[in-house]
N, C-alpha and C positions, 0 to 999 in steps of 0.2 A: 367492548370486552364481551365475549359471549359467555353464557351461563356456565359452560363446562370448563371455561378458563378461570373460574373463581374457586375451584375445589383446590384449596391451598393447604389447610392445616387442620389436623384433628384437634389440636389445642384450642384454636380460637372459635371453631364452629362445630356444632353437633349435628348429626344426621337427623333432620326433622322430616316428617311426612305430613300428608293431609289426612286427618283421622275423622271418621264419621261416627258419632255417637247416637244412639237412640235411647231416650228415657223410658223406663218402665213406671207406670202409674203406682202412686202410693207405696213405694217400696225403697228401702234404703239398700246401699251398696253390700251385696254379700251378707244379708242378715243372718244366714245359716252359719257363718263362720265365727267361732268364739274368739275371744280376745287371748292372744298368746300369753303364757305364763312360763316361768322356769321350768315347770314340769311338763309342759306341752309345746316344745320348740318346733315341732312339725305337726302340721294339721292337715287332715285328709278329708277329702270330699269324694263321694262314692261315683260321681259322673260329672260331665262337663256341662253345667247349667248355670251360667252367671246370672245373678239377679241385679236389680237396680239398674245402673247405666250400662248399656251393652254396646261394645264396639262392633260396628257392623261392616266397616271397610277402612282400608288404609292404603294410602298411596304414597310412594316415596320410600325414604330409608336407604342407608347405604348397605349394599351386601357385604357382610363381614365373616360368614362362616359357611362351610360346606360339609355334606355328608352324603353317602351313597348307600344304596340298597338295591340289589338286583339291577333293573334297567332304569332306576330312578335316581336323579341327583336333586338334593334338596339344598336351597339356598336361604339362610336366614337373613332378612333384610328389614330392619325396624321391627314392626310387630307382625310381619307377614312371613310366612313359610312358603317359598316358590318351589313348585315341583316341575322339573325338566325330564323329559324322556331321552335318555342317552343310548338308547338300543341301536342307534346308527350313528355314532361319532364320525366325522367331527363336527356334526351339526346338531347339537341338542335343542330341542324345541319345548317350549312351555306347555304344560298340560293343565295344571290346576294350581290354586294357592289356598291356604288357610291363614285366616286372620285371628290373633289371639289378643287378649285384653291388655297386654302390655308388651314392651320390647323383648325380644328374643336374646338370651344371653349364651346359650350353649345348646348344641345339638349331638345327639348319638343315636344311631340306628343299629339294631342287632337282632338277627333271628326273628324277624317279622314284627318286632316292637320298636317304636320310635319314642325318644324322649326329648321333649322340647323344654328347655329351661327358660322360663321368662322371669321379668322382674318381680311378678306378683305370684306366680304359681309354676308348678311342673305339670305339663301336659303329656299324657300318655296316648300314643297313637297305634292303631291296628294297622299293620303294613301287610296284611294278607295279599292285598293287590298294592305293590309299592307305589304305583302311579296315582292311586286314589286313597291316600291316607284318611283314616276314620278317627275322630276322637273317641277315646275309649274310657279314660279316667283321668282324674286330676287330684294333684296334692297341692293344697293351698298353703303354701310356705314362701314368704318373701325373702329376697336377698340370697337365693340359691345361685351357685356360680358354676358348679360342676356336677356331672352325673356319671355313673358307671353301671352297666348291667352286668350281673354275675351269674354263675351257676346256681342252680337251686332256686331260680326265680326270685333273686334277690336284686333289689336296686338301692345303690348307695348315692345319697345326696350330700353335697357339701355347701354350707352357708360359709360365712366368712371364718369362723374358727369351729364350727360344730359339724360333726357327721351324723347323719341320720340313716338308719338301716330299715328298708322296708320290705314286706312280703308282697310280691306281685304276681303270685300264682293265678289270682283273678285280676288282671289289670284294670278292670272296671272299678274294683274295690280295693285299691292299695291299702295295706295295713302297717302301721308303724310298729316297729320291733324294738329298736334300741337306739342309743346315741352314744357319742364319744366327743369329749371335749379336748381340742387339739392345742389349746392355749395360744396359738399362733394362726395367722391367716393361712388357709390351705390353698395351694397352688396348683396341684395335680393330684389325680387319683386314677389307679387301675385295679382291677380285680383278676385273680388267678385262683380259681377254686374258691375256697372260703378264706384266702388270704388278700387282704388289701394292702396295696403299696401306695404311700402318701408322701407327698412333698409339702413342705411348710416354708413360708417366706423367711429368709435370713437364718435358715436353720443349718444348712451345709450338709445334711445327711438324709438318708431315705429311711422312713418308718415302715415297719411291717406289722400289721394288725391282723389278729385273728378274729373274723366276724361270725363264726359259727356259734358261739356261745349265746344262750338266750339272755344272759345277763348284760350283754353288750360287748362291743369290740375291745380286744386286749392287746396291749403292745407286747410284741415278742422279740423285736429286733430292731436296731438302728445300723445302717451302714453309711459311714461317713464318705463323702466325696470331696468336700472342701475342708481343709484343715486350718487351724488357727483358733485364736481365742474369739474373734468376732467375724465369723463368715457372713458375707453379704448376699451370697447366691441362693438360688432356689431352684427346684425342679418345675418346669414350666409345661412340660408334657410327658406322659408316661403311657406307653402302649406296650400290650402283651402279645407275643406270638410264639406258640409252641413253648419252649422253657426259657425263652430270652425275653427280658424286659428291655425295651428300648426307650431311652430317656434323653430329654433336652434339658440341660442345666445351663441356666442363665447367671452369669457371674456379675453382670451389671446390666445397664440398659443398652449397650452396644456390643456385648460379647456373649457368645452362647457356645456350648460344647455338646457333642452327641456322645452318649455312652451306651454300650451294650453290657448288659448285667445278667449273669447266669442265675436263674431261679429254679434249676432243676430240683434243688432243695428248697422249697418255697419260703421256709421261715429263715433261710440264712443265704440271702442273695450276695453274690460275688461279683464285682466289677471286672469284666473281661477285657474290654477294649475302649478306646475312646477316638473322637475325631474333633479337631486336629489332635494328632497323637502327641504325646508327652515330649517326644523327641523334638517336636516343632512347636513348643510351648509358646514361642514368639509370634506364631501365627494366629491372629485373632479373627473370628468370623462372626457376623452378626446373623446368627441363626434364628429365625423367627418361630419355625414349626417345622414338621416333617411328616411324610407319609410313607407306608410300607408297600412294596412292590413284590412281584414274583421273583423267583430266583435270587432271593436274599438281597434284593435291591432296596435301597434307602433313598428317598428324595428329600433332601434338605432345602427348605424354603429360606433363601438368604435374602438380605436386603437388596441385592443386585441380581438375582437370578435364582435358578433351581440347580443345586449340585447333586449328581448321582453318586452314590457309593455302592460298592459291592461288599456286603458283610457276610459272605458265605464263610469266612474265617471271622467269627465274631471277636477275637482277640486283636484283629489288625483290619478294621475297615480301610478300604482304599478307593481312591477316586476313580471314576469311569469317565465322567463328563461333566460339563455344566452348560446351562442355557442362560445367557445374560439377557436382561431386559433391553429391548430396543430403545426405550425412551426413559427419560428420568422418572424414577417412581419405584415401585417395589411390588412383589407378590405379597399379598395379605395372608392368604391360606391356599393350601393345595390338598386335594384328596385324589384318590385313585380308584377306577373300576376297569377290571381286566387290563388290557394293554394300554389304556388311556388315562391321562391325568387331566384334572380340571382345576384350574387355579383362577383366583381373583386377583387381577392386577390393577393398581391404582396409581395414577400420576395427576399432573395438573389438568388433564383434559377429562377426567372422570374415572369410572370403574368399569371393567370388561370382564366378561368370562372367557378365558383362554383355554383352548383344547389342545393337548399336547399328546404326541405319539412317542411310545417307548419301544418301538419294534426293532431298534437298532441295538443288538446285544453288546456291541463293541463300545458304544459311546453313551452319550446322555439323551434326554428328550429333545424333540424338535417341535416347534409350533406348527399345527395344522389349521387353526382357525380362531377367530375371536368375535365376540359380539358385545356391543355396549349394552349395559344393564340399566343404569340409572345416573342421575346426577345429583349433586348436593343441593337440594332445594329447601328453601325455608317456608315457602307457600305457593299454593297452586290456586288459581281463581278461574272460573269459566264464566263466558259471556257469549251466549249464542253458540256458533261452532268454533269458538276461539278459546284459548287458554292462555292465561298470564302467569308465567313461571318466575319466581322471584327468588334470587339467591343473594347472599351476603356474607361479607368476611370483614374481620378487623385484623389489621396488621399490627397496630397498637391500639391502646385504649382511645386515643383521639383520631386515628386514621382508619376510617371504616368506609366501605363502598358496597353498593348493591347494584344488581343488574336486573332489570325487567325485559323478559323476552316473550314475545307474542307467537303463539302457534296457532295454526289452522288445523282442525281435526275434523274429519268425516268418517262415516262408517266404512268407506272403501279405500281409505288412504292411511299411510303412516303421518305422524306430526309433521307439519312443514313449518319451519321457522321462517317468519316473515319480517320481523323488525325486533330490535332491541335497543336499550339505552341503559346509561348508567347514572347512579346518583351518588351523592357523597354522604350517605347516612346508612346505617345497618337497619334493614327492613326485615323484621321478623314475621309480622302478620299484617296483611293489607285487606281491603274489603271493597265489594262491588254492591251497590245499591242502584237499582235502575240501570241508566246507562252512564254512571259515575263510578270512577275508580278512586279509591281513598288510600293514598300512600304516605305513610310516616316519612318524615323528613329530618329525624334527628333533632338537633337543636333549632332547626328552622320550622319545627312544628308539624303541620299536616297540609298535604298537597291535594287538591281535588282536579281530576282530569275527566274530560267528556270522552268517552269511548265509543260513541255512535259509529265512528270508523275506528275499529279496534287496532288497525295497523298504524294509524297516524292520530294518536290521542292528542287532545288539545287542553292545555291548563286552563281552568275557568275559576279557581279560587284557592286560597291559601289562608291559614291562620297561624299566627306565631304567638310567642309568650306562653307555650304550654310546658316548657322544660325540654327534656330529650324524649321524643317520641319514637317507639320502636314497634308498637302494636296498636291496631286500631280495629274496632268491632262496630258495625253499624246495624241498627235494627229500628224499624218503625221511625225513620227519619232523625234518628239520634245517632251520634258517633260517640263511642266510648274509648 
């Protein structure tokens, strides 16, 4: 079984990468950052200058989000922001990458400013040259999930249940202005002028906040979408264009609905239309996300493909066409730049960037190209000109398997797979010391292979009675 055949389930395996850290002498981690209190839920730092342990590189991670700005396509993959040049679709090519201290959770790019939400902080990027983003400012706040850039140089950040409003007139020195407690988990945000549209988990309605007051956001309106005593749904995505708020409402894990909401009177939104329409309420679609196009086109990211809608009449969006996935799997996210769509598609063989053309006015998009991006890798190890890539998956708590694949890499060639083998254990971390490869073997302990011939390793040792072994680290002739 090859390594890309093991990409099975987001439930059992997390996307791991190979991370390189460089310690700074006699420093603690972020010593300049005070401890958060109830009065300081958001902490700011004037510039990007991490102290203590510094992440210097990151390999791996599953691409999970997209954003565009001018000729640039940005892909969030683990802790890395990959930048592609899309000035000549359908063949985007990589230009550069930025590595952040923790995994990326959310991306948004607007008017020369990039906002990258990570697990530990929010990074502000100067996109004067979209293909060469430059770190500009940093807001040191953990657990942020969403961000929105608004008029008047305002930035809205959402943690689990709290909103923070920041002044980013000078992005190198973001300034905290106010906060709002939403009481429930925040699922979607969008700004229109100084009005913020907010979705909350299991709330069933859309909240409208006025964020212009110096005292903090003020609730001015709620617009119900799902009625009943115990609504389960929530807004999963909100996007403003002109005076229309486009919204994805998830009723449950497998059902989504698309809404067009009139916000010409910003403080009094009115639902205009929906898809599927109420007349076809028995039609259920698993809508994951959407992207806006020209000529009032909407691209719905379904579990089985991409559905194109014409929303020129917001009261009645209607179907233009659909692009179904050729293989089992689904589009994970989709974004647009000009007449081109870019989507991340994942299946049992891995994840790839798919380029779509939407030049056909009468129908839906059609695929024009695709490129493999990464595989679900637990560990990468190097030995001379060879790389050992290790993946693992558990189907049940007791049924686990891993694959070790050997690649040859030279400066003048792409990685070449030469050999692979399977094990009956979940390997999360292996180690190489000298010409020996140390592989965890689950309940069987630890296995030692001689890799002087990397393509045909030979087992030379094994130790049992260690319990369940999934990680191993070797240093100075000792295995931990």
